N, C-alpha and C positions, 0 to 999 in steps of 0.2 A: 264713284257711286253707279249701280248700274239699275235702269231704269226701262220696265216694262209698259207700253202703252197699248190699252186696246180702244181702237174706235174705228169704227167703218167709215167717216168721211174721209176720202182721200185728201183733201186738202187740208183740212183740220191736224188729222193724223200726221201728216208728211211735215207740216208746218209746227207742230210740237215737236218732233224726231230734231228735228233741222234745230230749232230753237235753243233743246236742250242741250245737243253737241255742241253749239255755240259757248255754254255754259258749263262746258267739259266734263258733261256726264256721258256715261255709256249708255246707248238709248236702242231699245229694240221694239219695232212697231208692228201690230199685226190687227186685224179686222175683223176676225170672229171670234168664239167663243172658243171653237174646238182648237183654233191656233193658239190662242192664248193659253189653253190647258197644255198644248204640249209642250209651249215654249217653258212653261214653268217645271215641268219634268227635268228640263234639258240645262238649265242655268240657273244660277244663284241670284235672283235680284235680290235688289235691297227695298224696292218699293213697287206699286202697279199705280198708273192711271188709270182707271177704268170709266168707258162710255157704259151707260145703261140700256141704250136702244140697241143693240146689237143682233145681227141677222143669225136666225138659226135657234140661238137662246138667249135670254134678255140678261143683261148682265148683274141686276140683282140675283136672279135664280144663280148664276156662275158663283159670285162672291158668296151666296151662302152655301154653299156644295164645298167652297175651297174651305171656306169656316168650319163646316163639318166633320170635313177630313184632316183639321188639324192646321191647316196653312195659317201661319203667323203672320206674313210679309203685309207689311201697311200698305193699305190699300185708300187711294183719294178716289171715290167717285167725282168725273167731271161728265155732266149732264145738261141738258136742256128742261128736266123735270123739276121745276122750282117751287111745287105744292110743299107747303110745310108735310103731309102725309108721306110724301116720299121721300124728303129728308129723315123722318124718322124711320121710314121701313131700311132707307138704307143705312143707317147709322145700326140699328137695330140689327139688320142683317151682318153688320161685323165692319161697316168703313170706319176708317180712321178719320176721315176728313170728308167731308159731301160740299162740293164747289157747282156754281151754276153760271154756266156758258154765258157769252163770253168771259174770258178772264185774263188777264195779262201774264204775260212768262214770267216776269221777276216773282209775283205774287203766288203762283204753282211753285216754283223755284223753292222758295221761303217755305212752302208747306209741305214740300217733299223735305225739305231740311228739317222740320221740326218732328214731322214722325220719325224717320229715321233714327233723329238724336234719341228721342224716345223709347225707339225698340231696342237700342243699343243700353240704354238706362245712362246716354250721356245728355241730360236736358241742358248742362249748362250752355250759354254760347261761348264760353272761351275752357277750353281744354289745357289743363296743365301736367307735366312730367317732367320732375325734373327741373332745369334750367330753361325747358323747352316749355312757349307759350304757343298755342294755335287756336286760330279763329275759324273756324269751319263754313263759315256764312261765307268769308271772304276768301278762305283757303289761304290765308295768311297765317306764315311763321315767324315766330321770334325767339332767338337765340341769348340768352343771359340779357335780355332787353333790346338787342339788334335784331332789324330784320332781317328775314332769309329770301332770298330771291329763289324761286321754286318754280319749274316747268307745272302743268296743270297737271301732268301724269305724275310727277313726283309729291306733289301736294296731296293727289288722290291717294296715293301708298300712303302716303303720312298718315293720313286720316284713317286708313283703314287698320292700321297697326296701334293708333291709339283709341280707335274704336273697340278693339280686342286686345286689350293689353296682359292677358294672362293667358292667351291661345296660342298655340301652334297652327301658322296658315302655311299651308302647301303653295307651292309653285302654281298649281291648278288652281284652288281656289283665289289666289290674287289676280290672276289673269282673267279670271270669267269675271270678277268685279270691274276690272279696270277696261275690258276692251269687250265692247258689242260686236256681234256677228258681222259687220260690215267693215271693220277695220282690220286690216292687216296686221299680224304682229311677230317681229322679228324674234326668233329662238333665243336671244341672250337680252332683249329688252327690260325684263323684269332686273336681271342681274345689275344692267347698268344705271339705271333707276336707282338701285338700292346703293351701289355704290357712289353717284351722286346724294343720296340723303347722309351718308357716312361722310362724303368730304364735305359736305356745307354744314352740316349740323354737329356731328361728334361721331367719331369712327365708332362708339359702341350702342349707336340711337337702334341700329339692328341687327339682333343676333340671329347667326346661322345656325340652323340643326342641318349638316351634312348630310344628303339624301332624305331629310324630310321637311324641310320647310324653314319660314323665317318667323320671327317675333320681336317684339317691342323689349328695346333692353331694358334692365332695370332703372328705376329712377334715382337710385342712388349712385349707380355709374355713370349717368348724366347731367353730371353738376360742372 
């Protein structure tokens, strides 16, 4: 899951970025509305954590502009503005959640999981596909009832495939979701992760469309 943080406080912004990265999220952090706008044009984020008190352009106006142009990315407002009127305005402007600082990192991560599950129509806390069972909150997989030991990147990749079961996912799309701009990516890293998923779960858990991308294997082939 790739997250965009828009926060002008250097200590808080860096703390959120580092904290979410430790929880195995790909995270980019910017401090102005202009930078956030540009980042959204370049990367396919799964969710945005948005402060309202930004320099140059208020976060509320930025959110309203995103929604007006059809941007549907889940947005969690994280702000010091705790008045009821501010909460109402934020939600009416298109926020998917509204949180008041300070907040525990684990709660923010749980809120991010909730809004992203809703965004892909996967609101259940347990995802099932054939003999595979996946718990996105813990990034824990079970195959035929037995736990599967996955690395963080393998679990993130499996989550992406399960979240888009009927979609062909290109190599560029998957890399964009798995890695932020700070992380270096080896040229064959994605193929290595897919090889490991097939070895650890099932040879047909991932289908390859040569030259096009990958998709989740059919449930009946993964029994």
